[in-house]
VONU-835705 format. One line per field, with one value per residue (C-alpha): residue number from 1; y, x, z. Coordinates in Angstrom, 1 decimal, padded with zeros to 4 digits. Layout:
torza: NUM,...
v: Y,...
u: X,...
w: Z,...
***
This chain:
torza: 1,2,3,4,5,6,7,8,9,10,11,12,13,14,15,16,17,18,19,20,21,22,23,24,25,26,27,28,29,30,31,32,33,34,35,36,37,38,39,40,41,42,43,44,45,46,47,48,49,50,51,52,53,54,55,56,57,58,59,60,61,62,63,64,65,66,67,68,69,70,71,72,73,74,75,76,77,78,79,80,81,82,83,84,85,86,87,88,89,90,91,92,93,94,95,96,97,98,99,100,101,102,103,104,105,106,107,108,109,110,111,112,113,114,115,116,117,118,119,120,121,122,123,124,125,126,127,128,129,130,131,132,133,134,135,136,137,138,139,140,141,142,143,144,145,146,147,148,149,150,151,152,153,154,155,156,157,158,159,160,161,162,163,164,165,166,167,168,169,170,171,172,173,174,175,176,177,178,179,180,181,182,183,184,185,186,187,188,189,190,191,192,193,194,195,196,197,198,199,200,201,202,203,204,205,206,207,208,209,210,211,212,213,214,215,216,217,218,219,220,221,222,223,224,225,226,227,228,229,230,231,232,233,234,235,236,237,238,239,240,241,242,243,244,245,246,247,248,249,250,251,252,253,254,255,256,257,258,259,260,261,262,263,264,265,266,267,268,269,270,271,272,273,274,275,276,277,278,279,280,281,282,283,284,285,286,287,288,289,290,291,292,293,294,295,296,297,298,299,300,301,302,303,304,305,306,307,308,309,310,311,312,313,314,315,316,317,318,319,320,321,322,323,324,325,326,327,328,329,330,331,332,333,334,335,336,337,338,339,340,341,342,343,344,345,346,347,348,349,350,351,352,353,354,355,356,357,358,359,360,361,362,363,364,365,366,367,368,369,370,371,372,373,374,375,376,377,378,379,380,381,382,383,384,385,386,387,388,389,390,391,392,393,394,395,396,397,398,399,400,401,402,403,404,405,406,407,408,409,410,411,412,413,414,415,416,417,418,419,420,421,422,423,424,425,426,427,428,429,430,431,432,433,434,435,436,437,438,439,440,441,442,443,444,445,446,447,448
v: -003.4,-004.0,-001.3,-002.8,-001.8,-004.3,-006.4,-009.4,-008.0,-007.6,-010.8,-012.8,-010.7,-012.0,-015.6,-015.8,-013.8,-016.8,-019.6,-018.0,-018.5,-022.3,-022.9,-025.2,-022.2,-020.9,-017.2,-015.3,-012.1,-009.1,-007.0,-003.9,-000.6,000.2,-002.8,-001.5,000.7,-002.5,-003.9,-005.2,-004.6,-005.5,-009.5,-009.2,-008.3,-011.7,-013.8,-012.5,-014.1,-016.9,-018.0,-017.4,-018.9,-021.8,-021.5,-021.6,-018.9,-020.7,-022.1,-019.3,-015.9,-012.9,-010.9,-006.9,-006.5,-003.6,-003.3,-006.6,-004.8,-006.1,-003.8,-005.1,-007.7,-006.1,-007.8,-010.4,-012.6,-015.2,-018.7,-019.5,-021.6,-023.4,-019.9,-020.0,-017.1,-015.7,-012.4,-010.4,-011.5,-011.0,-011.0,-014.1,-016.1,-015.9,-019.1,-021.1,-020.5,-020.8,-024.7,-025.7,-024.4,-024.0,-026.6,-029.4,-028.4,-027.9,-025.3,-022.9,-022.3,-019.4,-017.4,-018.5,-016.0,-016.5,-015.6,-013.4,-014.3,-017.8,-018.8,-020.3,-020.8,-020.3,-021.0,-020.0,-016.3,-018.1,-019.2,-016.0,-014.4,-010.8,-012.1,-014.4,-012.1,-009.6,-009.7,-008.1,-006.7,-003.5,-004.8,-008.1,-007.8,-005.6,-007.0,-010.2,-008.6,-006.5,-002.9,-001.9,-004.4,-004.1,-007.8,-009.0,-006.3,-007.8,-011.1,-010.5,-009.0,-006.0,-003.6,-006.0,-003.9,-001.0,-003.2,-004.1,-000.3,000.9,-001.6,-002.7,-000.5,002.8,005.5,006.0,002.3,002.2,005.5,003.1,000.1,002.2,004.0,000.3,-000.8,001.6,002.9,006.0,008.0,006.5,010.6,011.3,013.2,009.6,011.0,008.6,008.1,007.1,010.4,012.2,011.2,011.4,015.5,015.9,013.7,016.1,019.1,021.0,021.8,019.5,019.9,018.1,016.8,014.1,014.4,011.5,013.2,011.2,014.1,011.6,014.0,012.3,011.2,007.7,006.6,005.1,003.6,005.5,005.5,001.6,001.2,003.5,001.5,-002.0,-001.9,001.8,000.3,000.0,003.4,004.3,001.8,003.2,006.5,005.7,004.1,006.9,009.5,007.9,007.5,011.2,012.8,013.3,013.4,014.8,013.7,014.5,012.2,014.5,012.8,013.5,014.9,012.8,009.5,008.7,005.6,005.8,008.6,006.7,003.3,006.0,007.3,003.9,002.9,005.9,005.6,001.9,002.1,005.1,002.3,-000.5,002.1,001.8,005.8,008.1,008.7,005.8,003.5,000.0,001.1,002.7,006.0,007.2,008.6,009.9,012.0,011.5,013.9,013.5,016.3,015.8,018.5,020.2,019.3,021.9,019.6,022.0,020.7,017.5,019.5,019.3,023.1,023.8,021.1,022.3,025.6,024.1,022.2,025.4,027.1,029.2,029.1,026.1,027.6,026.9,027.8,028.2,026.1,026.2,026.0,022.5,021.1,018.7,022.1,024.6,022.9,022.8,026.1,026.3,023.1,020.5,018.3,014.8,014.4,010.7,009.4,006.9,004.3,004.9,004.6,001.4,-000.3,000.4,-002.7,-005.3,-003.3,-003.5,-006.9,-008.2,-006.5,-003.8,-007.0,-008.0,-005.2,-004.6,-007.7,-006.1,-004.2,-002.6,-000.8,002.3,001.7,-000.9,-002.8,-002.8,-000.2,000.3,001.1,002.4,000.6,003.2,003.8,001.5,-002.0,-005.2,-005.7,-001.8,-001.9,-001.7,-003.6,-004.0,-005.0,-005.1,-002.0,-002.8,-004.8,-003.8,-001.8,-004.4,-007.1,-004.7,-003.9,-007.2,-009.9,-008.6,-005.7,-008.4,-006.0,-003.8,-003.8,-005.7,-006.9,-003.6,-002.0,-000.5,003.0,004.5,005.0,008.2,007.2,010.4,011.7,015.5,016.1,013.3,011.3,009.1,006.6,004.8,001.4,001.0,001.4,-001.4,-003.1,000.0,-001.1,001.0,002.8,006.0,006.3,004.5,007.0,009.6,008.9,008.9,011.8,011.4,010.4,008.0,010.0,008.6,005.3,007.2
u: 018.3,017.3,014.8,011.4,009.9,007.0,004.2,005.3,009.0,007.7,005.8,008.9,010.7,008.3,008.5,011.8,012.0,009.3,011.7,014.1,013.0,013.2,010.3,012.9,014.9,014.6,013.3,013.8,011.3,012.8,010.2,013.0,010.5,008.7,010.5,013.7,012.8,012.8,016.0,015.6,018.7,020.3,018.4,019.2,022.9,022.5,020.9,023.6,026.7,024.7,023.7,027.9,029.3,027.4,027.7,024.0,024.1,022.3,020.3,018.7,017.9,017.3,014.8,014.2,010.3,008.4,006.0,004.5,001.5,001.6,003.3,003.1,005.1,007.9,010.5,008.9,010.1,008.4,010.1,009.0,007.9,006.7,005.1,006.3,006.1,008.4,007.6,009.9,012.9,016.2,020.0,020.9,017.7,019.1,021.4,018.5,016.6,019.2,019.9,016.7,013.9,015.7,018.1,015.8,012.5,011.8,009.1,010.6,007.8,008.8,008.8,005.4,002.7,000.4,-002.7,-003.8,-007.6,-006.7,-003.6,-003.4,000.0,000.3,003.3,002.2,001.3,-001.7,-002.9,-002.3,-005.9,-004.5,-003.8,-006.9,-009.5,-008.6,-008.3,-005.0,-005.8,-004.0,-000.9,-000.7,003.2,003.6,005.6,006.4,008.6,011.7,010.0,013.7,013.8,011.7,011.5,009.8,006.7,006.7,007.0,003.4,001.9,003.6,002.7,000.3,-002.5,-000.6,000.3,-003.8,-004.8,-002.4,-003.0,-006.5,-008.6,-009.2,-009.6,-013.2,-013.2,-011.1,-012.8,-016.3,-014.8,-013.2,-016.3,-018.7,-016.1,-017.8,-014.1,-014.3,-011.3,-009.9,-007.8,-011.0,-013.3,-014.7,-015.6,-016.2,-012.5,-014.1,-016.2,-013.9,-011.4,-014.1,-014.4,-010.4,-010.7,-013.9,-012.0,-010.6,-007.1,-004.2,-002.2,-003.3,-001.4,-001.8,-001.0,-000.4,-001.0,001.4,001.1,-000.2,-000.6,-003.2,-002.0,-001.6,-002.5,000.3,-001.4,000.1,003.7,003.8,002.5,005.0,007.8,006.6,005.0,005.9,005.6,001.7,001.0,003.3,001.4,-001.9,-000.7,000.4,-002.9,-005.1,-002.8,-003.1,-006.8,-007.2,-005.0,-001.8,002.1,003.3,002.1,003.7,004.2,003.6,005.4,006.1,010.0,009.0,008.5,012.3,012.5,009.0,011.3,013.7,012.0,009.8,013.3,014.5,011.5,011.1,014.4,014.2,010.8,012.3,015.7,013.8,011.2,008.0,008.4,009.0,008.7,006.9,006.1,006.0,005.9,002.8,003.4,002.1,004.7,004.4,007.4,006.5,008.4,009.1,007.8,009.1,006.8,008.1,005.8,003.3,-000.4,-002.4,-000.2,-002.6,-005.8,-005.6,-005.3,-002.5,-000.8,-000.8,000.3,003.1,004.1,003.9,006.4,003.8,002.9,000.7,-002.6,-005.9,-008.2,-011.7,-013.6,-014.9,-013.2,-012.5,-009.3,-010.6,-011.7,-008.2,-005.9,-001.7,-001.1,-004.5,-004.7,-007.0,-005.8,-006.5,-005.7,-005.8,-004.1,-001.9,-004.1,-007.0,-003.9,-002.3,-005.8,-006.0,-004.4,-005.8,-009.3,-008.0,-006.9,-009.4,-012.4,-014.9,-017.2,-014.5,-014.1,-017.4,-018.2,-016.3,-017.9,-021.3,-023.9,-022.4,-018.6,-017.1,-014.0,-011.4,-010.1,-006.8,-007.0,-004.1,-004.4,-003.3,-002.9,-004.6,-004.7,-003.7,-002.5,-001.2,-000.5,-001.8,-004.4,-007.1,-011.2,-013.9,-015.7,-018.8,-016.3,-018.0,-015.9,-015.8,-014.3,-011.6,-010.9,-010.8,-010.9,-008.0,-006.7,-006.5,-008.5,-008.1,-004.4,-004.9,-008.6,-009.5,-013.1,-013.1,-014.2,-014.5,-012.1,-011.4,-012.0,-010.7,-008.2,-008.7,-011.4,-013.3,-014.9,-015.5,-017.5,-018.7,-018.9,-022.4,-021.7,-019.4,-021.4,-021.3,-020.3,-017.2,-018.6,-018.7,-022.4,-022.4,-019.4,-021.5,-024.8,-022.9,-020.9,-017.8,-015.6,-013.7,-010.7,-007.7,-008.0,-006.4
w: -016.4,-020.6,-022.0,-022.7,-025.8,-026.2,-024.3,-025.4,-024.0,-020.6,-020.5,-022.0,-018.9,-016.2,-017.5,-017.3,-013.9,-012.1,-014.1,-012.5,-008.5,-007.5,-005.0,-002.7,-002.0,001.9,001.8,004.9,004.6,007.3,007.7,007.3,007.5,010.8,012.5,012.5,015.4,017.1,016.5,012.3,011.3,013.6,013.1,009.5,009.9,012.0,009.5,006.7,009.1,009.8,006.3,005.7,008.2,007.2,004.0,003.1,000.8,-002.2,-000.7,001.6,000.8,003.2,001.5,003.1,002.8,003.3,006.4,007.2,009.4,012.8,014.3,017.7,017.4,015.7,014.3,012.5,009.9,007.5,006.7,003.2,001.9,004.6,006.2,009.1,010.9,014.0,016.2,018.4,017.2,018.3,016.8,019.1,018.2,014.9,015.4,016.8,014.4,011.2,013.3,014.2,011.9,008.5,008.8,010.8,010.4,013.9,015.0,017.9,019.6,021.9,018.6,017.7,018.1,021.4,020.8,024.2,024.1,024.2,024.7,021.9,019.8,015.6,014.3,010.6,009.5,007.8,011.3,013.1,013.8,012.8,009.3,009.4,009.5,006.9,002.5,001.8,-001.2,-001.7,000.9,-001.2,-001.9,001.1,003.3,000.4,-001.8,-001.8,-003.1,-004.5,-006.9,-009.8,-010.6,-008.0,-008.9,-012.3,-011.4,-009.2,-012.5,-012.2,-015.3,-016.8,-016.7,-017.4,-020.8,-020.8,-020.9,-023.6,-026.0,-025.5,-023.6,-024.6,-022.0,-021.9,-021.2,-018.4,-017.0,-017.6,-015.6,-012.7,-012.1,-012.3,-009.9,-007.1,-006.0,-004.1,-003.1,-000.3,001.2,003.1,001.0,-000.6,-004.0,-006.9,-008.5,-011.9,-012.0,-011.2,-014.3,-016.2,-015.5,-015.8,-019.8,-020.3,-019.5,-022.0,-023.1,-024.1,-021.3,-017.3,-015.1,-012.0,-009.0,-006.3,-002.3,-000.4,002.6,005.2,007.9,010.6,013.5,013.8,010.2,008.3,005.3,002.5,003.9,004.5,000.5,-000.6,001.7,000.8,-002.9,-004.4,-008.0,-007.6,-007.1,-010.0,-012.3,-011.0,-011.8,-015.3,-015.9,-014.8,-016.8,-020.1,-019.8,-018.9,-021.0,-019.1,-019.6,-016.4,-012.9,-009.5,-006.3,-003.3,-000.9,003.3,004.0,007.3,005.2,004.6,003.5,001.2,-000.1,-000.8,-002.2,-004.5,-006.2,-006.8,-008.1,-010.8,-011.6,-012.4,-014.3,-016.3,-016.8,-018.0,-020.1,-018.4,-017.6,-020.0,-023.8,-025.8,-023.0,-024.5,-028.3,-027.5,-028.4,-025.1,-022.7,-019.0,-016.7,-012.6,-010.3,-007.3,-004.3,-000.6,001.4,004.2,006.8,006.7,007.9,005.6,002.5,002.9,001.6,-002.5,-003.4,-000.8,-001.8,-005.4,-004.0,-002.6,-006.0,-007.3,-004.9,-003.3,000.1,000.8,001.7,000.7,-001.8,-001.7,-004.7,-007.7,-009.8,-008.6,-009.6,-012.0,-014.2,-012.6,-011.1,-010.8,-013.1,-014.0,-015.9,-015.4,-012.6,-011.7,-007.3,-005.6,-002.6,-002.3,-001.3,-004.6,-007.0,-005.5,-006.0,-009.8,-011.7,-010.0,-011.1,-014.5,-014.2,-012.5,-013.4,-011.8,-011.1,-008.5,-006.9,-006.4,-005.2,-002.3,000.3,000.7,-001.9,-001.1,-000.5,-002.1,-001.9,001.3,003.1,005.2,008.6,011.3,014.6,016.4,020.6,023.3,021.1,022.1,017.8,017.1,013.2,009.4,008.6,005.3,006.1,003.4,003.8,006.1,008.5,012.1,014.6,016.9,014.3,013.4,017.4,018.7,016.0,013.7,017.0,019.7,021.8,025.0,026.7,030.5,029.3,030.1,029.4,025.9,025.5,022.4,019.1,017.6,013.3,010.6,012.6,014.2,011.6,012.6,015.7,018.5,018.6,021.7,023.2,022.0,018.0,018.4,015.4,013.2,010.0,008.6,005.9,004.4,005.1,008.6,010.5,009.0,010.5,014.1,013.3,012.3,009.0,007.5,006.5,005.7,007.6,010.7
***
């Protein structure tokens, strides 16, 4: 990989990557994260063998991606450019897929998604209700790009927001845009992100830190894991922008050791960004330098709490401490520190590129943007979803989640993990936002 030293070189590289893409080449996107538990590796190997046997290597790309979201139908694949969606694939299906779909253009009906509500077949991704009813902003790259290939991220406007802020936006302007967008922390507390950044920037001292809380501990929650596995560079870019805005030169990602694929992909992404000059000293010739260090947790649930997390990074026992002082005043090693979670940082680059007004146009008056949720338990379409703030419980559970198995009666849903609350059936029309959940005695949490 060549080191990029200017914004022009970054744009030139992006154009080169895009120009090399053959729009007519077939691409088979295979989820290689959660779907591994259902045989995705065997499916991938079978595709590689069949493509090689038929000498189609120049015409077909087998792309290993992050989570597509529809975990209930694992393993899933998408065939581009037709956008064909096949689910619950086995290695025995591969030869037929190659001979019928790739070579003849035929849809294999038995592999297409069957809607249990309507008994209608949906062979294309954009038709499937699970995807059709979502707005996938944070997840826009997950399931599409190879997360271990930085070129894929760069081709999707990756690091363009970083280039923009380094050369066209003073730190106060960045913080102002993030605050106007209405983005609130997605880790559970829902504090306004721009205000938090402003507190750290205005705190006295030359040494400041950035932390990404990737210690996702709520049972049934796997939003952060999916982003780190499927689009790690979006988190790195968000951290870089935050660091420049508040004046930090060192950042930490505190990740669960129980997420081996996420940790592996983070290590690869950090190494690639360093090699290309997008992390380290004098990024893009701006004079700004930033280093990211990866810290693996040891499984303690309490270390998801920000002060316990900082104690763990410092090598101490992971115990929460009273506040004030808050981390923005005295955090890691007593220095001003900004802590956000994975989903929060993954929103930042798009806000910079698309604007505060675009982001604030989604959601409700007090809860802007989209929110990721894990659908787990007694629901047909278990998986990972992203919807605008204000979407109702019923919309998420029935229109996207497919309702309760065997058409049984819905009783209640738990939001916010162990600290949240059970919301009964009479509140199915409740909009999902910070204020509405609080009114019924629950919380947003991280989205589990």
